[in-house]
C-alpha positions, 0 to 999 in steps of 0.5 A: 662817631669818628672824624678824620681831620687833615692838617695842612701846614704851609711853610713860607720861605725864609725870605717871606718869614724874615720880611714879615718879622722885619715889618712887625718890628718896623711898625713897632718902631714907628709907633714907639717913635711917635710916642717918643716924639710926642713926649719930647714935644710935651717936655719942651712945650711945658718947659717953655710955657711954665705956667705959674712956675709949675715946670720946676716949683721952687725948692724942688730938686731935679736929676743932674744932666749926666743921669740921663746919659747914664741910662742911655749909654748901655743902649748904645753899647748893646747896639754896637755889640749886637752889630759886631756879633751879626758880622762875625758868626764865631763871636756871636755867642760872646757878643750876645752874652755881652748885649744881654748883660749890658741891657740888664745893667742898663735896666737896673740903672733905670730902675734905681733912678726911678726908685730914688726920684728927688721930686716925690711928694708924700702926704700924711696918708702915704699918697705919692704925687709928683711935684711939677711938670718936669717930674711928670715928664721925667717919669713918663720918659723913664717908663719908656726907658724901662719898656725898652730895656725889658723888651731889649733884654728879652730879645737879646736872651732869645737870640742868645738861646737860639744861637746856642741851641739851634742852627738856623738856615743862613738866610733866616739867621741873617733876617733875624739878626738884622731885625733885632739890630733894627730894634737895638739901633732904635733903642739907642737912638731913642735913648740918646734923644731922651738924654738930650731932652732931659739935659735941658732942665 
């Protein structure tokens, strides 16, 4: 017995596809923003509460204020370079490469900081714990930075590959560039807010 199956493919307009993609990124930014602002609130709440000196226990080291800016600056550069490529299609391949490389470097710097945290405690069994509320908050914010770098590098790589291999219709190309710009701009804003927060120890 054989069955004939008909497939109906519905193609939306470029504008409709662009609006859908942009809405998805905006919702992601709203959710990510709510998470970031809750972390910032927790940071200052626990810092000011400082129950029994548990914010930064005596003798526990912390990161310098400049270390937070080290991992924030690559996000700002990535947002700027992507914006420059968005405006000028002829230089887009170059700016896409720069954006991708800058995000990889920033991700490496963030990972390097996480690998050399000065406030870890190890017991005889090798179990690691964080010493103080500052340490716990820092780890959470650094994890957010890693998430932003991974997703940002993935988006930058996708844009780079698409720029080099396909020729999109102009309207869809504009939508996709703007959608990516929304994410890169948010990551830069989030990184600056995080750096400002971590500068207050």
